[in-house]
ChimeraX commands (.cxc) that place a marker at each C-alpha (Angstrom):
marker #1 position 9.71,-16.45,-2.31 radius 0.5
marker #1 position 9.27,-12.89,-3.50 radius 0.5
marker #1 position 7.74,-12.36,-6.96 radius 0.5
marker #1 position 8.10,-8.93,-8.56 radius 0.5
marker #1 position 5.19,-7.31,-10.36 radius 0.5
marker #1 position 5.67,-7.14,-14.10 radius 0.5
marker #1 position 2.54,-5.36,-15.25 radius 0.5
marker #1 position -1.12,-6.23,-14.86 radius 0.5
marker #1 position -1.16,-8.43,-17.98 radius 0.5
marker #1 position 1.33,-10.79,-16.34 radius 0.5
marker #1 position -0.78,-11.47,-13.22 radius 0.5
marker #1 position -2.99,-14.56,-13.40 radius 0.5
marker #1 position -6.70,-14.15,-12.66 radius 0.5
marker #1 position -6.57,-16.25,-9.48 radius 0.5
marker #1 position -3.43,-14.48,-8.24 radius 0.5
marker #1 position -5.12,-11.13,-8.90 radius 0.5
marker #1 position -8.09,-12.24,-6.79 radius 0.5
marker #1 position -5.87,-13.44,-3.91 radius 0.5
marker #1 position -3.81,-10.25,-3.90 radius 0.5
marker #1 position -6.93,-8.08,-3.79 radius 0.5
marker #1 position -8.38,-10.16,-0.94 radius 0.5
marker #1 position -5.21,-9.74,1.15 radius 0.5
marker #1 position -5.22,-5.97,0.54 radius 0.5
marker #1 position -8.94,-5.71,1.34 radius 0.5
marker #1 position -8.57,-7.64,4.61 radius 0.5
marker #1 position -5.55,-5.62,5.77 radius 0.5
marker #1 position -7.13,-2.24,4.99 radius 0.5
marker #1 position -10.74,-3.29,5.47 radius 0.5
marker #1 position -12.16,-0.31,7.37 radius 0.5
marker #1 position -10.50,2.25,5.13 radius 0.5
marker #1 position -11.47,0.57,1.85 radius 0.5
marker #1 position -15.02,-0.18,2.98 radius 0.5
marker #1 position -15.47,3.55,3.66 radius 0.5
marker #1 position -14.43,4.43,0.11 radius 0.5
marker #1 position -16.75,1.76,-1.31 radius 0.5
marker #1 position -19.56,2.53,1.13 radius 0.5
marker #1 position -22.95,1.13,0.17 radius 0.5
marker #1 position -21.49,-1.28,-2.37 radius 0.5
marker #1 position -22.00,-5.03,-2.22 radius 0.5
marker #1 position -18.95,-7.14,-1.33 radius 0.5
marker #1 position -18.61,-8.78,-4.72 radius 0.5
marker #1 position -18.55,-5.48,-6.61 radius 0.5
marker #1 position -16.11,-4.01,-4.09 radius 0.5
marker #1 position -13.80,-7.01,-4.54 radius 0.5
marker #1 position -13.87,-6.63,-8.33 radius 0.5
marker #1 position -13.11,-2.89,-8.17 radius 0.5
marker #1 position -10.17,-3.44,-5.80 radius 0.5
marker #1 position -8.83,-6.06,-8.22 radius 0.5
marker #1 position -9.23,-3.58,-11.06 radius 0.5
marker #1 position -7.66,-0.67,-9.17 radius 0.5
marker #1 position -4.30,-2.32,-8.34 radius 0.5
marker #1 position -1.93,-1.13,-11.07 radius 0.5
marker #1 position 0.90,-3.70,-10.64 radius 0.5
marker #1 position 3.34,-1.00,-11.79 radius 0.5
marker #1 position 5.73,-1.46,-8.89 radius 0.5
marker #1 position 5.74,-3.89,-6.00 radius 0.5
marker #1 position 5.73,-7.61,-5.33 radius 0.5
marker #1 position 4.02,-10.48,-3.57 radius 0.5
marker #1 position 5.27,-13.24,-1.29 radius 0.5
marker #1 position 4.57,-16.88,-2.21 radius 0.5
marker #1 position 5.04,-20.00,-0.13 radius 0.5
marker #1 position 4.02,-23.51,-1.26 radius 0.5
marker #1 position 2.12,-21.99,-4.16 radius 0.5
marker #1 position 0.01,-19.70,-1.96 radius 0.5
marker #1 position 0.23,-15.90,-1.92 radius 0.5
marker #1 position 0.73,-14.85,1.70 radius 0.5
marker #1 position 1.81,-11.22,1.42 radius 0.5
marker #1 position 1.58,-8.19,-0.85 radius 0.5
marker #1 position 3.52,-4.93,-1.12 radius 0.5
marker #1 position 2.30,-2.04,-3.28 radius 0.5
marker #1 position 4.79,0.72,-4.10 radius 0.5
marker #1 position 4.66,4.07,-5.88 radius 0.5
marker #1 position 7.00,6.66,-7.34 radius 0.5
marker #1 position 6.27,10.12,-8.72 radius 0.5
marker #1 position 3.84,9.64,-11.60 radius 0.5
marker #1 position 3.52,5.93,-10.90 radius 0.5
marker #1 position 0.61,5.11,-8.56 radius 0.5
marker #1 position -0.05,1.78,-6.86 radius 0.5
marker #1 position -3.84,2.15,-7.01 radius 0.5
marker #1 position -5.65,3.67,-9.95 radius 0.5
marker #1 position -7.78,6.70,-9.09 radius 0.5
marker #1 position -9.23,7.07,-12.57 radius 0.5
marker #1 position -12.90,7.73,-13.25 radius 0.5
marker #1 position -13.49,4.06,-14.16 radius 0.5
marker #1 position -12.95,3.31,-10.45 radius 0.5
marker #1 position -14.31,6.42,-8.71 radius 0.5
marker #1 position -17.52,6.62,-10.76 radius 0.5
marker #1 position -18.86,3.72,-8.69 radius 0.5
marker #1 position -18.34,5.61,-5.40 radius 0.5
marker #1 position -20.44,8.25,-3.71 radius 0.5
marker #1 position -19.27,11.76,-4.62 radius 0.5
marker #1 position -17.40,12.66,-1.42 radius 0.5
marker #1 position -15.92,9.18,-1.08 radius 0.5
marker #1 position -14.66,9.40,-4.66 radius 0.5
marker #1 position -13.06,12.79,-4.02 radius 0.5
marker #1 position -11.29,11.46,-0.94 radius 0.5
marker #1 position -10.17,8.35,-2.83 radius 0.5
marker #1 position -8.59,10.50,-5.55 radius 0.5
marker #1 position -6.76,12.59,-2.94 radius 0.5
marker #1 position -5.66,9.58,-0.88 radius 0.5
marker #1 position -4.17,7.68,-3.81 radius 0.5
marker #1 position -2.59,10.51,-5.76 radius 0.5
marker #1 position 1.15,11.09,-5.96 radius 0.5
marker #1 position 0.81,14.68,-4.78 radius 0.5
marker #1 position 3.75,15.64,-2.58 radius 0.5
marker #1 position 5.84,12.63,-3.59 radius 0.5
marker #1 position 9.31,13.74,-4.72 radius 0.5
marker #1 position 11.38,12.31,-7.57 radius 0.5
marker #1 position 13.91,10.78,-5.15 radius 0.5
marker #1 position 11.26,9.03,-3.03 radius 0.5
marker #1 position 9.73,5.56,-3.07 radius 0.5
marker #1 position 6.34,5.40,-1.38 radius 0.5
marker #1 position 5.44,2.27,0.55 radius 0.5
marker #1 position 1.72,2.46,-0.18 radius 0.5
marker #1 position 0.50,-0.82,1.27 radius 0.5
marker #1 position 2.16,-3.82,2.87 radius 0.5
marker #1 position -0.14,-6.64,3.90 radius 0.5
marker #1 position 0.18,-10.22,5.14 radius 0.5
marker #1 position -2.54,-12.86,4.97 radius 0.5
marker #1 position -4.12,-13.21,8.48 radius 0.5
marker #1 position -3.23,-16.91,8.82 radius 0.5
marker #1 position 0.42,-16.20,7.98 radius 0.5
marker #1 position 1.10,-13.35,10.39 radius 0.5
marker #1 position 3.85,-13.71,12.98 radius 0.5
marker #1 position 6.08,-15.71,10.63 radius 0.5
marker #1 position 8.41,-12.88,9.62 radius 0.5
marker #1 position 6.89,-12.40,6.16 radius 0.5
marker #1 position 6.28,-8.69,6.72 radius 0.5
marker #1 position 9.90,-8.18,7.72 radius 0.5
marker #1 position 11.14,-10.05,4.63 radius 0.5
marker #1 position 8.96,-7.89,2.41 radius 0.5
marker #1 position 10.12,-4.70,4.13 radius 0.5
marker #1 position 13.74,-5.71,3.52 radius 0.5
marker #1 position 12.90,-6.19,-0.14 radius 0.5
marker #1 position 11.38,-2.69,-0.22 radius 0.5
marker #1 position 14.84,-1.32,0.65 radius 0.5
marker #1 position 16.38,-3.30,-2.22 radius 0.5
marker #1 position 13.68,-2.02,-4.57 radius 0.5
marker #1 position 14.35,1.58,-3.55 radius 0.5
marker #1 position 18.06,1.21,-4.26 radius 0.5
marker #1 position 17.37,-0.52,-7.58 radius 0.5
marker #1 position 15.00,2.30,-8.56 radius 0.5
marker #1 position 17.67,4.84,-7.48 radius 0.5
marker #1 position 15.54,6.33,-4.71 radius 0.5
marker #1 position 17.25,7.49,-1.53 radius 0.5
marker #1 position 14.16,7.98,0.64 radius 0.5
marker #1 position 11.24,5.71,1.49 radius 0.5
marker #1 position 8.00,7.34,2.62 radius 0.5
marker #1 position 4.88,5.86,4.17 radius 0.5
marker #1 position 1.94,6.88,6.31 radius 0.5
marker #1 position 0.57,5.18,9.40 radius 0.5
marker #1 position -2.87,5.82,10.89 radius 0.5
marker #1 position -2.85,6.92,14.54 radius 0.5
marker #1 position -4.76,3.83,15.69 radius 0.5
marker #1 position -2.07,1.45,14.38 radius 0.5
marker #1 position 0.46,1.94,17.17 radius 0.5
marker #1 position 2.17,-1.42,16.61 radius 0.5
marker #1 position 2.93,-0.60,12.97 radius 0.5
marker #1 position 4.37,2.79,13.91 radius 0.5
marker #1 position 6.65,1.18,16.50 radius 0.5
marker #1 position 7.80,-1.38,13.95 radius 0.5
marker #1 position 8.70,1.32,11.43 radius 0.5
marker #1 position 10.49,3.32,14.11 radius 0.5
marker #1 position 12.61,0.26,14.91 radius 0.5
marker #1 position 13.40,0.04,11.20 radius 0.5
marker #1 position 14.74,3.60,11.23 radius 0.5
marker #1 position 11.72,5.51,9.96 radius 0.5
marker #1 position 11.11,8.90,11.53 radius 0.5
marker #1 position 7.91,10.91,11.67 radius 0.5
marker #1 position 8.28,13.96,9.44 radius 0.5
marker #1 position 4.71,15.25,9.72 radius 0.5
marker #1 position 1.56,14.49,11.67 radius 0.5
marker #1 position -1.75,15.27,9.99 radius 0.5
marker #1 position -4.90,15.60,12.05 radius 0.5
marker #1 position -7.68,14.25,9.85 radius 0.5
marker #1 position -10.49,13.77,12.36 radius 0.5
marker #1 position -13.41,15.30,10.46 radius 0.5
marker #1 position -12.31,13.81,7.14 radius 0.5
marker #1 position -11.44,10.25,8.18 radius 0.5
marker #1 position -13.62,9.56,11.22 radius 0.5
marker #1 position -15.68,7.15,9.11 radius 0.5
marker #1 position -12.54,5.16,8.37 radius 0.5
marker #1 position -11.75,4.51,12.04 radius 0.5
marker #1 position -8.83,6.90,12.57 radius 0.5
marker #1 position -8.30,10.60,13.19 radius 0.5
marker #1 position -4.69,11.25,12.20 radius 0.5
marker #1 position -1.80,10.18,9.99 radius 0.5
marker #1 position 1.92,10.01,10.73 radius 0.5
marker #1 position 3.97,10.65,7.60 radius 0.5
marker #1 position 7.21,8.72,8.10 radius 0.5
marker #1 position 10.46,8.69,6.13 radius 0.5
marker #1 position 13.67,6.73,6.03 radius 0.5
marker #1 position 16.80,7.82,4.16 radius 0.5
marker #1 position 18.84,5.05,2.56 radius 0.5
marker #1 position 22.54,4.78,1.86 radius 0.5
marker #1 position 22.77,5.11,-1.94 radius 0.5
marker #1 position 26.21,3.46,-1.88 radius 0.5
marker #1 position 24.59,0.11,-1.04 radius 0.5
marker #1 position 23.80,-2.34,-3.82 radius 0.5
marker #1 position 20.48,-4.08,-4.30 radius 0.5
marker #1 position 20.55,-7.83,-3.71 radius 0.5
marker link #1:1,2 radius 0.2
marker link #1:2,3 radius 0.2
marker link #1:3,4 radius 0.2
marker link #1:4,5 radius 0.2
marker link #1:5,6 radius 0.2
marker link #1:6,7 radius 0.2
marker link #1:7,8 radius 0.2
marker link #1:8,9 radius 0.2
marker link #1:9,10 radius 0.2
marker link #1:10,11 radius 0.2
marker link #1:11,12 radius 0.2
marker link #1:12,13 radius 0.2
marker link #1:13,14 radius 0.2
marker link #1:14,15 radius 0.2
marker link #1:15,16 radius 0.2
marker link #1:16,17 radius 0.2
marker link #1:17,18 radius 0.2
marker link #1:18,19 radius 0.2
marker link #1:19,20 radius 0.2
marker link #1:20,21 radius 0.2
marker link #1:21,22 radius 0.2
marker link #1:22,23 radius 0.2
marker link #1:23,24 radius 0.2
marker link #1:24,25 radius 0.2
marker link #1:25,26 radius 0.2
marker link #1:26,27 radius 0.2
marker link #1:27,28 radius 0.2
marker link #1:28,29 radius 0.2
marker link #1:29,30 radius 0.2
marker link #1:30,31 radius 0.2
marker link #1:31,32 radius 0.2
marker link #1:32,33 radius 0.2
marker link #1:33,34 radius 0.2
marker link #1:34,35 radius 0.2
marker link #1:35,36 radius 0.2
marker link #1:36,37 radius 0.2
marker link #1:37,38 radius 0.2
marker link #1:38,39 radius 0.2
marker link #1:39,40 radius 0.2
marker link #1:40,41 radius 0.2
marker link #1:41,42 radius 0.2
marker link #1:42,43 radius 0.2
marker link #1:43,44 radius 0.2
marker link #1:44,45 radius 0.2
marker link #1:45,46 radius 0.2
marker link #1:46,47 radius 0.2
marker link #1:47,48 radius 0.2
marker link #1:48,49 radius 0.2
marker link #1:49,50 radius 0.2
marker link #1:50,51 radius 0.2
marker link #1:51,52 radius 0.2
marker link #1:52,53 radius 0.2
marker link #1:53,54 radius 0.2
marker link #1:54,55 radius 0.2
marker link #1:55,56 radius 0.2
marker link #1:56,57 radius 0.2
marker link #1:57,58 radius 0.2
marker link #1:58,59 radius 0.2
marker link #1:59,60 radius 0.2
marker link #1:60,61 radius 0.2
marker link #1:61,62 radius 0.2
marker link #1:62,63 radius 0.2
marker link #1:63,64 radius 0.2
marker link #1:64,65 radius 0.2
marker link #1:65,66 radius 0.2
marker link #1:66,67 radius 0.2
marker link #1:67,68 radius 0.2
marker link #1:68,69 radius 0.2
marker link #1:69,70 radius 0.2
marker link #1:70,71 radius 0.2
marker link #1:71,72 radius 0.2
marker link #1:72,73 radius 0.2
marker link #1:73,74 radius 0.2
marker link #1:74,75 radius 0.2
marker link #1:75,76 radius 0.2
marker link #1:76,77 radius 0.2
marker link #1:77,78 radius 0.2
marker link #1:78,79 radius 0.2
marker link #1:79,80 radius 0.2
marker link #1:80,81 radius 0.2
marker link #1:81,82 radius 0.2
marker link #1:82,83 radius 0.2
marker link #1:83,84 radius 0.2
marker link #1:84,85 radius 0.2
marker link #1:85,86 radius 0.2
marker link #1:86,87 radius 0.2
marker link #1:87,88 radius 0.2
marker link #1:88,89 radius 0.2
marker link #1:89,90 radius 0.2
marker link #1:90,91 radius 0.2
marker link #1:91,92 radius 0.2
marker link #1:92,93 radius 0.2
marker link #1:93,94 radius 0.2
marker link #1:94,95 radius 0.2
marker link #1:95,96 radius 0.2
marker link #1:96,97 radius 0.2
marker link #1:97,98 radius 0.2
marker link #1:98,99 radius 0.2
marker link #1:99,100 radius 0.2
marker link #1:100,101 radius 0.2
marker link #1:101,102 radius 0.2
marker link #1:102,103 radius 0.2
marker link #1:103,104 radius 0.2
marker link #1:104,105 radius 0.2
marker link #1:105,106 radius 0.2
marker link #1:106,107 radius 0.2
marker link #1:107,108 radius 0.2
marker link #1:108,109 radius 0.2
marker link #1:109,110 radius 0.2
marker link #1:110,111 radius 0.2
marker link #1:111,112 radius 0.2
marker link #1:112,113 radius 0.2
marker link #1:113,114 radius 0.2
marker link #1:114,115 radius 0.2
marker link #1:115,116 radius 0.2
marker link #1:116,117 radius 0.2
marker link #1:117,118 radius 0.2
marker link #1:118,119 radius 0.2
marker link #1:119,120 radius 0.2
marker link #1:120,121 radius 0.2
marker link #1:121,122 radius 0.2
marker link #1:122,123 radius 0.2
marker link #1:123,124 radius 0.2
marker link #1:124,125 radius 0.2
marker link #1:125,126 radius 0.2
marker link #1:126,127 radius 0.2
marker link #1:127,128 radius 0.2
marker link #1:128,129 radius 0.2
marker link #1:129,130 radius 0.2
marker link #1:130,131 radius 0.2
marker link #1:131,132 radius 0.2
marker link #1:132,133 radius 0.2
marker link #1:133,134 radius 0.2
marker link #1:134,135 radius 0.2
marker link #1:135,136 radius 0.2
marker link #1:136,137 radius 0.2
marker link #1:137,138 radius 0.2
marker link #1:138,139 radius 0.2
marker link #1:139,140 radius 0.2
marker link #1:140,141 radius 0.2
marker link #1:141,142 radius 0.2
marker link #1:142,143 radius 0.2
marker link #1:143,144 radius 0.2
marker link #1:144,145 radius 0.2
marker link #1:145,146 radius 0.2
marker link #1:146,147 radius 0.2
marker link #1:147,148 radius 0.2
marker link #1:148,149 radius 0.2
marker link #1:149,150 radius 0.2
marker link #1:150,151 radius 0.2
marker link #1:151,152 radius 0.2
marker link #1:152,153 radius 0.2
marker link #1:153,154 radius 0.2
marker link #1:154,155 radius 0.2
marker link #1:155,156 radius 0.2
marker link #1:156,157 radius 0.2
marker link #1:157,158 radius 0.2
marker link #1:158,159 radius 0.2
marker link #1:159,160 radius 0.2
marker link #1:160,161 radius 0.2
marker link #1:161,162 radius 0.2
marker link #1:162,163 radius 0.2
marker link #1:163,164 radius 0.2
marker link #1:164,165 radius 0.2
marker link #1:165,166 radius 0.2
marker link #1:166,167 radius 0.2
marker link #1:167,168 radius 0.2
marker link #1:168,169 radius 0.2
marker link #1:169,170 radius 0.2
marker link #1:170,171 radius 0.2
marker link #1:171,172 radius 0.2
marker link #1:172,173 radius 0.2
marker link #1:173,174 radius 0.2
marker link #1:174,175 radius 0.2
marker link #1:175,176 radius 0.2
marker link #1:176,177 radius 0.2
marker link #1:177,178 radius 0.2
marker link #1:178,179 radius 0.2
marker link #1:179,180 radius 0.2
marker link #1:180,181 radius 0.2
marker link #1:181,182 radius 0.2
marker link #1:182,183 radius 0.2
marker link #1:183,184 radius 0.2
marker link #1:184,185 radius 0.2
marker link #1:185,186 radius 0.2
marker link #1:186,187 radius 0.2
marker link #1:187,188 radius 0.2
marker link #1:188,189 radius 0.2
marker link #1:189,190 radius 0.2
marker link #1:190,191 radius 0.2
marker link #1:191,192 radius 0.2
marker link #1:192,193 radius 0.2
marker link #1:193,194 radius 0.2
marker link #1:194,195 radius 0.2
marker link #1:195,196 radius 0.2
marker link #1:196,197 radius 0.2
marker link #1:197,198 radius 0.2
marker link #1:198,199 radius 0.2
marker link #1:199,200 radius 0.2
marker link #1:200,201 radius 0.2
view
C-alpha cells in the first residue's frame, strides 16, 4: 500500500526512523561522504531531520515500511539544506550538500524524482516499479508534464531501468574531481515527458 506524505508532523517517530534507514542504506556511499567523520547515530538523526516530507510517499506491507520515494518541485525540496543540517558537516562537504539538494535548474513544469529506495530484504518484488508508477500519477496530479532524475554513472542497472520506462538522457555531467569520494565520477540527467491528458489514478 502506498501512503502519501502529509507533512513532517504527520509522520510517526518510528516511521520516520525506518524511512531514514531505508534512504541511508540505498544511498549509503553518497550520504556517508556528506556526513564524513560523523558517528552513525548522529548521521542517522540528521538524515531523519533533513527529510522534509513535503512531497512523496512510502510503501507499506503488513505494517512494515519497505520503500520510500522523495520528490521535489521548484521551491519545494525533498531534503533540507538549511544551516541546521549543514553546520554539522565539514565545510566543503556542506557546500556540496547545499548544491546537490538545491532546486537550481528545476523548472516550474517539472517534478524531480530525488530518491527512490527499497528495503534490501524486499528488493526483487516489484515494489520499485509500483512506486515509479505512482510517481507518474503524482506528476499528473501536481500538473507537471516532465519528470527529471539523475543517475550516477556506476549504477548501470538503474539507468537501464529508467530507459525502459521512457526516460532519456538530456545531459551528462562529468563530476570526477568533485564526487570521487562518493564512489562515482559522472551523472546522467534524465527526463521523461508525460501526457497531460491522462488522469491520475
